[in-house]
PDB file with one MODEL, atoms N, CA, C and O in Angstrom:
MODEL        1
ATOM      1  N   MET A   1       3.497   4.348   1.021  1.00  0.00           N
ATOM      2  CA  MET A   1       2.562   3.939   1.843  1.00  0.00           C
ATOM      3  C   MET A   1       1.414   4.314   0.978  1.00  0.00           C
ATOM      4  O   MET A   1       1.336   5.476   0.579  1.00  0.00           O
ATOM      5  N   HIS A   2       0.443   3.363   0.627  1.00  0.00           N
ATOM      6  CA  HIS A   2      -0.710   3.740  -0.308  1.00  0.00           C
ATOM      7  C   HIS A   2      -1.830   4.273   0.581  1.00  0.00           C
ATOM      8  O   HIS A   2      -2.134   3.762   1.659  1.00  0.00           O
ATOM      9  N   ALA A   3      -2.564   5.609  -0.093  1.00  0.00           N
ATOM     10  CA  ALA A   3      -3.247   6.136   0.706  1.00  0.00           C
ATOM     11  C   ALA A   3      -4.217   6.989  -0.081  1.00  0.00           C
ATOM     12  O   ALA A   3      -3.931   7.403  -1.204  1.00  0.00           O
ATOM     13  N   VAL A   4      -5.554   7.290   0.614  1.00  0.00           N
ATOM     14  CA  VAL A   4      -6.571   8.389  -0.359  1.00  0.00           C
ATOM     15  C   VAL A   4      -6.456   9.343   0.188  1.00  0.00           C
ATOM     16  O   VAL A   4      -6.458   9.289   1.418  1.00  0.00           O
ATOM     17  N   LEU A   5      -6.295  10.723  -0.528  1.00  0.00           N
ATOM     18  CA  LEU A   5      -6.456  12.068  -0.523  1.00  0.00           C
ATOM     19  C   LEU A   5      -8.033  12.633  -0.016  1.00  0.00           C
ATOM     20  O   LEU A   5      -8.924  12.904  -0.821  1.00  0.00           O
ATOM     21  N   LEU A   6      -8.158  12.735   1.325  1.00  0.00           N
ATOM     22  CA  LEU A   6      -9.232  13.131   2.015  1.00  0.00           C
ATOM     23  C   LEU A   6      -9.434  14.904   2.055  1.00  0.00           C
ATOM     24  O   LEU A   6     -10.544  15.431   2.133  1.00  0.00           O
ATOM     25  N   GLY A   7      -8.274  15.589   1.992  1.00  0.00           N
ATOM     26  CA  GLY A   7      -8.345  16.833   1.886  1.00  0.00           C
ATOM     27  C   GLY A   7      -6.921  17.574   1.928  1.00  0.00           C
ATOM     28  O   GLY A   7      -5.927  17.031   2.409  1.00  0.00           O
ATOM     29  N   LYS A   8      -6.916  19.138   1.264  1.00  0.00           N
ATOM     30  CA  LYS A   8      -5.645  19.593   1.342  1.00  0.00           C
ATOM     31  C   LYS A   8      -5.599  20.938   1.478  1.00  0.00           C
ATOM     32  O   LYS A   8      -6.468  21.647   0.971  1.00  0.00           O
ATOM     33  N   VAL A   9      -4.701  21.374   2.094  1.00  0.00           N
ATOM     34  CA  VAL A   9      -4.328  22.738   2.337  1.00  0.00           C
ATOM     35  C   VAL A   9      -2.877  23.324   2.049  1.00  0.00           C
ATOM     36  O   VAL A   9      -1.904  22.856   2.640  1.00  0.00           O
ATOM     37  N   ARG A  10      -2.754  24.354   1.132  1.00  0.00           N
ATOM     38  CA  ARG A  10      -1.238  24.984   0.979  1.00  0.00           C
ATOM     39  C   ARG A  10      -0.857  26.007   2.051  1.00  0.00           C
ATOM     40  O   ARG A  10      -1.634  26.803   2.579  1.00  0.00           O
ATOM     41  N   ARG A  11       0.366  25.882   2.281  1.00  0.00           N
ATOM     42  CA  ARG A  11       1.073  26.711   3.627  1.00  0.00           C
ATOM     43  C   ARG A  11       2.120  27.235   2.243  1.00  0.00           C
ATOM     44  O   ARG A  11       2.507  26.537   1.305  1.00  0.00           O
ATOM     45  N   LYS A  12       2.349  28.447   2.464  1.00  0.00           N
ATOM     46  CA  LYS A  12       3.294  28.980   1.692  1.00  0.00           C
ATOM     47  C   LYS A  12       3.432  30.466   2.120  1.00  0.00           C
ATOM     48  O   LYS A  12       2.475  31.237   2.045  1.00  0.00           O
ATOM     49  N   GLY A  13       4.796  30.885   2.622  1.00  0.00           N
ATOM     50  CA  GLY A  13       5.090  32.261   3.090  1.00  0.00           C
ATOM     51  C   GLY A  13       6.834  32.139   3.579  1.00  0.00           C
ATOM     52  O   GLY A  13       7.695  31.395   3.109  1.00  0.00           O
ATOM     53  N   THR A  14       6.950  33.188   4.712  1.00  0.00           N
ATOM     54  CA  THR A  14       8.186  33.121   5.241  1.00  0.00           C
ATOM     55  C   THR A  14       8.039  32.829   6.735  1.00  0.00           C
ATOM     56  O   THR A  14       7.166  33.402   7.387  1.00  0.00           O
ATOM     57  N   SER A  15       8.815  32.013   7.249  1.00  0.00           N
ATOM     58  CA  SER A  15       8.790  31.774   8.767  1.00  0.00           C
ATOM     59  C   SER A  15       9.434  32.946   9.700  1.00  0.00           C
ATOM     60  O   SER A  15      10.212  33.761   9.205  1.00  0.00           O
ATOM     61  N   LYS A  16       9.100  32.982  10.952  1.00  0.00           N
ATOM     62  CA  LYS A  16       9.711  34.026  11.342  1.00  0.00           C
ATOM     63  C   LYS A  16      11.378  33.996  11.675  1.00  0.00           C
ATOM     64  O   LYS A  16      11.884  34.867  12.382  1.00  0.00           O
ATOM     65  N   ALA A  17      12.147  32.920  11.097  1.00  0.00           N
ATOM     66  CA  ALA A  17      13.624  33.218  11.138  1.00  0.00           C
ATOM     67  C   ALA A  17      13.726  33.651   9.433  1.00  0.00           C
ATOM     68  O   ALA A  17      14.829  33.710   8.890  1.00  0.00           O
ATOM     69  N   GLY A  18      12.805  33.858   8.888  1.00  0.00           N
ATOM     70  CA  GLY A  18      13.360  34.614   7.428  1.00  0.00           C
ATOM     71  C   GLY A  18      13.357  33.491   6.218  1.00  0.00           C
ATOM     72  O   GLY A  18      13.827  33.732   5.106  1.00  0.00           O
ATOM     73  N   LYS A  19      12.823  32.359   6.552  1.00  0.00           N
ATOM     74  CA  LYS A  19      12.895  31.090   5.748  1.00  0.00           C
ATOM     75  C   LYS A  19      11.935  31.060   5.013  1.00  0.00           C
ATOM     76  O   LYS A  19      10.880  31.290   5.604  1.00  0.00           O
ATOM     77  N   PRO A  20      11.813  30.790   3.498  1.00  0.00           N
ATOM     78  CA  PRO A  20      10.601  30.591   2.759  1.00  0.00           C
ATOM     79  C   PRO A  20      10.321  29.319   2.929  1.00  0.00           C
ATOM     80  O   PRO A  20      11.153  28.428   3.098  1.00  0.00           O
ATOM     81  N   TYR A  21       8.939  29.178   2.883  1.00  0.00           N
ATOM     82  CA  TYR A  21       8.468  27.589   3.093  1.00  0.00           C
ATOM     83  C   TYR A  21       7.474  27.623   2.049  1.00  0.00           C
ATOM     84  O   TYR A  21       7.005  28.705   1.695  1.00  0.00           O
ATOM     85  N   ASP A  22       7.026  26.282   1.400  1.00  0.00           N
ATOM     86  CA  ASP A  22       6.078  26.025   0.246  1.00  0.00           C
ATOM     87  C   ASP A  22       5.494  24.620   0.598  1.00  0.00           C
ATOM     88  O   ASP A  22       6.290  23.684   0.518  1.00  0.00           O
ATOM     89  N   PHE A  23       4.153  24.332   0.993  1.00  0.00           N
ATOM     90  CA  PHE A  23       4.209  22.933   1.308  1.00  0.00           C
ATOM     91  C   PHE A  23       2.673  22.768   1.122  1.00  0.00           C
ATOM     92  O   PHE A  23       1.945  23.757   1.038  1.00  0.00           O
ATOM     93  N   THR A  24       2.219  21.548   1.063  1.00  0.00           N
ATOM     94  CA  THR A  24       0.903  21.511   0.797  1.00  0.00           C
ATOM     95  C   THR A  24       0.497  19.896   2.125  1.00  0.00           C
ATOM     96  O   THR A  24       1.092  18.820   2.070  1.00  0.00           O
ATOM     97  N   ALA A  25      -0.319  20.151   2.869  1.00  0.00           N
ATOM     98  CA  ALA A  25      -0.386  19.641   3.998  1.00  0.00           C
ATOM     99  C   ALA A  25      -1.871  18.888   3.825  1.00  0.00           C
ATOM    100  O   ALA A  25      -2.948  19.473   3.936  1.00  0.00           O
ATOM    101  N   CYS A  26      -1.683  17.329   3.500  1.00  0.00           N
ATOM    102  CA  CYS A  26      -2.398  16.614   2.923  1.00  0.00           C
ATOM    103  C   CYS A  26      -2.990  15.482   4.038  1.00  0.00           C
ATOM    104  O   CYS A  26      -2.349  14.672   4.708  1.00  0.00           O
ATOM    105  N   SER A  27      -4.531  15.737   3.986  1.00  0.00           N
ATOM    106  CA  SER A  27      -5.098  14.787   5.145  1.00  0.00           C
ATOM    107  C   SER A  27      -5.439  13.376   4.310  1.00  0.00           C
ATOM    108  O   SER A  27      -5.914  13.438   3.176  1.00  0.00           O
ATOM    109  N   VAL A  28      -5.163  12.131   4.951  1.00  0.00           N
ATOM    110  CA  VAL A  28      -4.929  10.863   3.913  1.00  0.00           C
ATOM    111  C   VAL A  28      -5.530   9.958   4.844  1.00  0.00           C
ATOM    112  O   VAL A  28      -5.615  10.053   6.068  1.00  0.00           O
ATOM    113  N   SER A  29      -5.955   9.012   4.021  1.00  0.00           N
ATOM    114  CA  SER A  29      -6.711   7.553   4.908  1.00  0.00           C
ATOM    115  C   SER A  29      -5.831   6.384   3.934  1.00  0.00           C
ATOM    116  O   SER A  29      -5.429   6.274   2.776  1.00  0.00           O
ATOM    117  N   TYR A  30      -5.825   5.619   5.207  1.00  0.00           N
ATOM    118  CA  TYR A  30      -5.011   4.192   4.387  1.00  0.00           C
ATOM    119  C   TYR A  30      -5.034   3.011   5.627  1.00  0.00           C
ATOM    120  O   TYR A  30      -5.210   3.196   6.831  1.00  0.00           O
ATOM    121  N   SER A  31      -4.830   1.937   5.012  1.00  0.00           N
ATOM    122  CA  SER A  31      -4.821   0.864   5.749  1.00  0.00           C
ATOM    123  C   SER A  31      -3.443   0.653   6.650  1.00  0.00           C
ATOM    124  O   SER A  31      -2.251   0.861   6.420  1.00  0.00           O
ATOM    125  N   ALA A  32      -4.385  -0.001   8.095  1.00  0.00           N
ATOM    126  CA  ALA A  32      -3.144  -0.052   9.000  1.00  0.00           C
ATOM    127  C   ALA A  32      -3.166  -1.349   9.690  1.00  0.00           C
ATOM    128  O   ALA A  32      -4.267  -1.752  10.064  1.00  0.00           O
ATOM    129  N   PHE A  33      -2.063  -2.109   9.930  1.00  0.00           N
ATOM    130  CA  PHE A  33      -2.003  -3.474  10.297  1.00  0.00           C
ATOM    131  C   PHE A  33      -2.811  -3.240  12.099  1.00  0.00           C
ATOM    132  O   PHE A  33      -2.528  -2.372  12.925  1.00  0.00           O
ATOM    133  N   GLY A  34      -3.495  -3.987  12.174  1.00  0.00           N
ATOM    134  CA  GLY A  34      -4.363  -3.844  13.950  1.00  0.00           C
ATOM    135  C   GLY A  34      -5.204  -2.710  13.657  1.00  0.00           C
ATOM    136  O   GLY A  34      -5.661  -2.258  14.707  1.00  0.00           O
ATOM    137  N   VAL A  35      -5.532  -2.166  12.782  1.00  0.00           N
ATOM    138  CA  VAL A  35      -6.498  -1.109  12.729  1.00  0.00           C
ATOM    139  C   VAL A  35      -8.097  -1.703  11.924  1.00  0.00           C
ATOM    140  O   VAL A  35      -8.172  -2.288  10.844  1.00  0.00           O
ATOM    141  N   GLU A  36      -9.332  -1.297  12.917  1.00  0.00           N
ATOM    142  CA  GLU A  36     -10.151  -1.827  11.998  1.00  0.00           C
ATOM    143  C   GLU A  36     -10.866  -0.455  11.539  1.00  0.00           C
ATOM    144  O   GLU A  36     -11.230   0.538  12.169  1.00  0.00           O
ATOM    145  N   GLY A  37     -10.927  -0.921   9.796  1.00  0.00           N
ATOM    146  CA  GLY A  37     -11.491   0.487   9.410  1.00  0.00           C
ATOM    147  C   GLY A  37     -10.225   1.229   8.742  1.00  0.00           C
ATOM    148  O   GLY A  37      -9.488   0.504   8.074  1.00  0.00           O
ATOM    149  N   VAL A  38      -9.940   2.393   8.831  1.00  0.00           N
ATOM    150  CA  VAL A  38      -8.911   2.756   8.110  1.00  0.00           C
ATOM    151  C   VAL A  38      -8.154   3.955   9.149  1.00  0.00           C
ATOM    152  O   VAL A  38      -8.816   4.589   9.971  1.00  0.00           O
ATOM    153  N   GLN A  39      -6.502   4.161   8.940  1.00  0.00           N
ATOM    154  CA  GLN A  39      -5.754   4.966   9.759  1.00  0.00           C
ATOM    155  C   GLN A  39      -5.974   6.596   8.944  1.00  0.00           C
ATOM    156  O   GLN A  39      -5.986   6.770   7.726  1.00  0.00           O
ATOM    157  N   VAL A  40      -6.106   7.483   9.829  1.00  0.00           N
ATOM    158  CA  VAL A  40      -6.085   8.910   9.097  1.00  0.00           C
ATOM    159  C   VAL A  40      -4.788   9.701   9.601  1.00  0.00           C
ATOM    160  O   VAL A  40      -4.634   9.815  10.817  1.00  0.00           O
ATOM    161  N   SER A  41      -3.907  10.218   8.780  1.00  0.00           N
ATOM    162  CA  SER A  41      -3.034  10.871   8.999  1.00  0.00           C
ATOM    163  C   SER A  41      -2.941  12.081   8.275  1.00  0.00           C
ATOM    164  O   SER A  41      -3.808  12.358   7.446  1.00  0.00           O
ATOM    165  N   GLU A  42      -2.055  12.778   8.480  1.00  0.00           N
ATOM    166  CA  GLU A  42      -1.250  14.382   7.577  1.00  0.00           C
ATOM    167  C   GLU A  42       0.009  14.059   7.474  1.00  0.00           C
ATOM    168  O   GLU A  42       0.919  13.750   8.244  1.00  0.00           O
ATOM    169  N   VAL A  43      -0.209  14.266   5.808  1.00  0.00           N
ATOM    170  CA  VAL A  43       1.273  14.103   5.215  1.00  0.00           C
ATOM    171  C   VAL A  43       1.748  15.586   4.716  1.00  0.00           C
ATOM    172  O   VAL A  43       0.942  16.139   3.968  1.00  0.00           O
ATOM    173  N   LEU A  44       2.962  16.322   5.028  1.00  0.00           N
ATOM    174  CA  LEU A  44       3.373  17.344   4.762  1.00  0.00           C
ATOM    175  C   LEU A  44       4.043  17.056   3.209  1.00  0.00           C
ATOM    176  O   LEU A  44       4.737  16.041   3.156  1.00  0.00           O
ATOM    177  N   VAL A  45       3.937  17.662   2.231  1.00  0.00           N
ATOM    178  CA  VAL A  45       4.360  17.479   0.911  1.00  0.00           C
ATOM    179  C   VAL A  45       4.700  18.941   0.380  1.00  0.00           C
ATOM    180  O   VAL A  45       3.952  19.919   0.340  1.00  0.00           O
ATOM    181  N   ASP A  46       6.372  18.800  -0.120  1.00  0.00           N
ATOM    182  CA  ASP A  46       6.953  19.730  -0.608  1.00  0.00           C
ATOM    183  C   ASP A  46       6.400  20.176  -2.140  1.00  0.00           C
ATOM    184  O   ASP A  46       6.125  19.429  -3.079  1.00  0.00           O
ATOM    185  N   SER A  47       6.338  21.488  -2.079  1.00  0.00           N
ATOM    186  CA  SER A  47       5.368  21.789  -3.409  1.00  0.00           C
ATOM    187  C   SER A  47       6.848  21.571  -4.778  1.00  0.00           C
ATOM    188  O   SER A  47       6.793  21.960  -5.945  1.00  0.00           O
ATOM    189  N   ARG A  48       7.752  21.012  -4.254  1.00  0.00           N
ATOM    190  CA  ARG A  48       8.774  20.896  -5.567  1.00  0.00           C
ATOM    191  C   ARG A  48       8.510  19.323  -5.658  1.00  0.00           C
ATOM    192  O   ARG A  48       8.883  18.827  -6.720  1.00  0.00           O
ATOM    193  N   MET A  49       7.973  18.514  -4.799  1.00  0.00           N
ATOM    194  CA  MET A  49       7.508  17.106  -5.315  1.00  0.00           C
ATOM    195  C   MET A  49       6.191  17.295  -6.119  1.00  0.00           C
ATOM    196  O   MET A  49       6.560  17.188  -7.288  1.00  0.00           O
ATOM    197  N   ILE A  50       5.146  17.470  -6.114  1.00  0.00           N
ATOM    198  CA  ILE A  50       3.904  17.791  -6.530  1.00  0.00           C
ATOM    199  C   ILE A  50       3.215  18.887  -6.288  1.00  0.00           C
ATOM    200  O   ILE A  50       2.931  19.181  -5.126  1.00  0.00           O
ATOM    201  N   GLN A  51       2.821  19.697  -7.388  1.00  0.00           N
ATOM    202  CA  GLN A  51       2.190  20.753  -7.221  1.00  0.00           C
ATOM    203  C   GLN A  51       0.484  20.884  -6.452  1.00  0.00           C
ATOM    204  O   GLN A  51      -0.330  20.053  -6.856  1.00  0.00           O
ATOM    205  N   PHE A  52       0.096  21.709  -5.590  1.00  0.00           N
ATOM    206  CA  PHE A  52      -1.071  21.888  -5.107  1.00  0.00           C
ATOM    207  C   PHE A  52      -2.366  21.411  -6.193  1.00  0.00           C
ATOM    208  O   PHE A  52      -3.146  20.502  -5.906  1.00  0.00           O
ATOM    209  N   ASP A  53      -2.416  22.006  -7.160  1.00  0.00           N
ATOM    210  CA  ASP A  53      -3.332  21.781  -8.295  1.00  0.00           C
ATOM    211  C   ASP A  53      -3.315  20.295  -8.723  1.00  0.00           C
ATOM    212  O   ASP A  53      -4.333  19.704  -9.084  1.00  0.00           O
ATOM    213  N   ALA A  54      -2.180  19.774  -8.662  1.00  0.00           N
ATOM    214  CA  ALA A  54      -1.995  18.397  -9.411  1.00  0.00           C
ATOM    215  C   ALA A  54      -2.667  17.346  -8.151  1.00  0.00           C
ATOM    216  O   ALA A  54      -2.994  16.208  -8.486  1.00  0.00           O
ATOM    217  N   LEU A  55      -2.794  17.653  -7.152  1.00  0.00           N
ATOM    218  CA  LEU A  55      -3.457  16.832  -5.949  1.00  0.00           C
ATOM    219  C   LEU A  55      -5.045  16.747  -6.009  1.00  0.00           C
ATOM    220  O   LEU A  55      -5.686  17.771  -5.774  1.00  0.00           O
ATOM    221  N   GLN A  56      -5.561  15.810  -6.251  1.00  0.00           N
ATOM    222  CA  GLN A  56      -6.959  15.773  -6.620  1.00  0.00           C
ATOM    223  C   GLN A  56      -7.501  14.641  -5.391  1.00  0.00           C
ATOM    224  O   GLN A  56      -7.058  13.507  -5.216  1.00  0.00           O
ATOM    225  N   ILE A  57      -8.711  15.405  -4.534  1.00  0.00           N
ATOM    226  CA  ILE A  57      -9.427  14.925  -3.568  1.00  0.00           C
ATOM    227  C   ILE A  57      -9.860  13.676  -3.990  1.00  0.00           C
ATOM    228  O   ILE A  57     -10.187  13.780  -5.172  1.00  0.00           O
ATOM    229  N   GLY A  58     -10.045  12.349  -3.512  1.00  0.00           N
ATOM    230  CA  GLY A  58     -10.581  11.171  -3.564  1.00  0.00           C
ATOM    231  C   GLY A  58      -9.581  10.328  -4.327  1.00  0.00           C
ATOM    232  O   GLY A  58      -9.886   9.141  -4.450  1.00  0.00           O
ATOM    233  N   ASP A  59      -8.468  10.725  -4.848  1.00  0.00           N
ATOM    234  CA  ASP A  59      -7.087   9.974  -6.061  1.00  0.00           C
ATOM    235  C   ASP A  59      -6.599   9.308  -4.877  1.00  0.00           C
ATOM    236  O   ASP A  59      -6.863   9.596  -3.709  1.00  0.00           O
ATOM    237  N   HIS A  60      -5.708   8.199  -5.399  1.00  0.00           N
ATOM    238  CA  HIS A  60      -4.959   7.584  -4.724  1.00  0.00           C
ATOM    239  C   HIS A  60      -3.913   7.887  -5.058  1.00  0.00           C
ATOM    240  O   HIS A  60      -3.714   8.368  -6.173  1.00  0.00           O
ATOM    241  N   TYR A  61      -2.621   7.613  -3.860  1.00  0.00           N
ATOM    242  CA  TYR A  61      -1.343   8.086  -3.929  1.00  0.00           C
ATOM    243  C   TYR A  61      -0.413   7.214  -3.276  1.00  0.00           C
ATOM    244  O   TYR A  61      -0.927   6.547  -2.378  1.00  0.00           O
ATOM    245  N   ASP A  62       0.848   7.023  -3.476  1.00  0.00           N
ATOM    246  CA  ASP A  62       1.895   6.594  -3.026  1.00  0.00           C
ATOM    247  C   ASP A  62       2.811   7.423  -2.535  1.00  0.00           C
ATOM    248  O   ASP A  62       3.475   8.245  -3.167  1.00  0.00           O
ATOM    249  N   PHE A  63       2.835   7.187  -1.359  1.00  0.00           N
ATOM    250  CA  PHE A  63       3.910   8.218  -0.329  1.00  0.00           C
ATOM    251  C   PHE A  63       5.146   7.587  -0.059  1.00  0.00           C
ATOM    252  O   PHE A  63       5.279   6.970   0.998  1.00  0.00           O
ATOM    253  N   ASP A  64       6.001   7.656  -0.820  1.00  0.00           N
ATOM    254  CA  ASP A  64       7.392   6.999  -0.420  1.00  0.00           C
ATOM    255  C   ASP A  64       8.359   7.307   0.369  1.00  0.00           C
ATOM    256  O   ASP A  64       8.891   8.380   0.087  1.00  0.00           O
ATOM    257  N   TYR A  65       8.911   6.592   1.523  1.00  0.00           N
ATOM    258  CA  TYR A  65       9.745   7.410   2.707  1.00  0.00           C
ATOM    259  C   TYR A  65      10.888   6.671   2.592  1.00  0.00           C
ATOM    260  O   TYR A  65      10.936   5.553   2.079  1.00  0.00           O
ATOM    261  N   ASP A  66      11.996   7.391   3.152  1.00  0.00           N
ATOM    262  CA  ASP A  66      13.230   6.389   3.301  1.00  0.00           C
ATOM    263  C   ASP A  66      13.036   5.968   5.025  1.00  0.00           C
ATOM    264  O   ASP A  66      12.263   6.367   5.895  1.00  0.00           O
ATOM    265  N   ASN A  67      14.228   4.894   5.001  1.00  0.00           N
ATOM    266  CA  ASN A  67      14.364   3.970   6.508  1.00  0.00           C
ATOM    267  C   ASN A  67      14.021   5.223   7.648  1.00  0.00           C
ATOM    268  O   ASN A  67      13.369   4.816   8.610  1.00  0.00           O
ATOM    269  N   LYS A  68      14.348   6.595   7.669  1.00  0.00           N
ATOM    270  CA  LYS A  68      14.361   7.427   8.688  1.00  0.00           C
ATOM    271  C   LYS A  68      12.725   7.992   8.790  1.00  0.00           C
ATOM    272  O   LYS A  68      12.421   8.834   9.634  1.00  0.00           O
ATOM    273  N   GLY A  69      11.796   7.466   7.899  1.00  0.00           N
ATOM    274  CA  GLY A  69      10.482   8.345   7.763  1.00  0.00           C
ATOM    275  C   GLY A  69      10.596   9.582   7.082  1.00  0.00           C
ATOM    276  O   GLY A  69       9.730  10.457   7.121  1.00  0.00           O
ATOM    277  N   ASN A  70      11.584   9.651   6.504  1.00  0.00           N
ATOM    278  CA  ASN A  70      11.448  11.238   5.572  1.00  0.00           C
ATOM    279  C   ASN A  70      10.854  10.656   4.193  1.00  0.00           C
ATOM    280  O   ASN A  70      11.026   9.574   3.632  1.00  0.00           O
ATOM    281  N   LEU A  71       9.927  12.027   3.793  1.00  0.00           N
ATOM    282  CA  LEU A  71       9.159  11.525   2.324  1.00  0.00           C
ATOM    283  C   LEU A  71      10.252  11.927   1.422  1.00  0.00           C
ATOM    284  O   LEU A  71      11.014  12.876   1.603  1.00  0.00           O
ATOM    285  N   LEU A  72      10.249  10.959   0.253  1.00  0.00           N
ATOM    286  CA  LEU A  72      11.155  10.830  -0.622  1.00  0.00           C
ATOM    287  C   LEU A  72      10.342  11.291  -2.062  1.00  0.00           C
ATOM    288  O   LEU A  72      10.834  12.005  -2.935  1.00  0.00           O
ATOM    289  N   ASN A  73       8.984  10.700  -2.076  1.00  0.00           N
ATOM    290  CA  ASN A  73       8.309  11.427  -3.453  1.00  0.00           C
ATOM    291  C   ASN A  73       7.022  10.781  -3.116  1.00  0.00           C
ATOM    292  O   ASN A  73       6.818  10.028  -2.164  1.00  0.00           O
ATOM    293  N   VAL A  74       6.052  11.228  -4.156  1.00  0.00           N
ATOM    294  CA  VAL A  74       4.509  11.264  -3.901  1.00  0.00           C
ATOM    295  C   VAL A  74       4.258  10.645  -5.575  1.00  0.00           C
ATOM    296  O   VAL A  74       4.699  11.309  -6.513  1.00  0.00           O
ATOM    297  N   PHE A  75       3.698   9.653  -5.766  1.00  0.00           N
ATOM    298  CA  PHE A  75       3.152   9.175  -6.970  1.00  0.00           C
ATOM    299  C   PHE A  75       1.748   8.871  -6.966  1.00  0.00           C
ATOM    300  O   PHE A  75       1.157   8.500  -5.952  1.00  0.00           O
ATOM    301  N   ILE A  76       1.095   9.056  -8.323  1.00  0.00           N
ATOM    302  CA  ILE A  76      -0.390   9.051  -8.541  1.00  0.00           C
ATOM    303  C   ILE A  76      -0.374   7.813  -8.813  1.00  0.00           C
ATOM    304  O   ILE A  76       0.411   7.325  -9.626  1.00  0.00           O
ATOM    305  N   GLU A  77      -1.378   7.050  -8.059  1.00  0.00           N
ATOM    306  CA  GLU A  77      -1.864   5.746  -8.321  1.00  0.00           C
ATOM    307  C   GLU A  77      -3.075   5.559  -9.289  1.00  0.00           C
ATOM    308  O   GLU A  77      -4.051   6.305  -9.208  1.00  0.00           O
ATOM    309  N   ASP A  78      -2.982   4.355 -10.384  1.00  0.00           N
ATOM    310  CA  ASP A  78      -3.557   4.440 -11.261  1.00  0.00           C
ATOM    311  C   ASP A  78      -4.994   3.963 -10.849  1.00  0.00           C
ATOM    312  O   ASP A  78      -5.902   3.950 -11.680  1.00  0.00           O
TER     313      ASP A  78
ENDMDL
END
């Protein structure tokens, strides 16, 4: 999915079950069939894929998913 980064927030800590987590919640916009204008969504990106500081507001990214909808990788678009 090709998208533009609109906003981001880092979530890092330990869950109530004691499991550590570290991800970035990215607000993105992208074109979608049947949508007039753009679609807006939130994508949760594991910090091992791309660091928080590397994500720049307004830049274009390609979010790569598998056939089950799991995020596989994030690529910075030129």
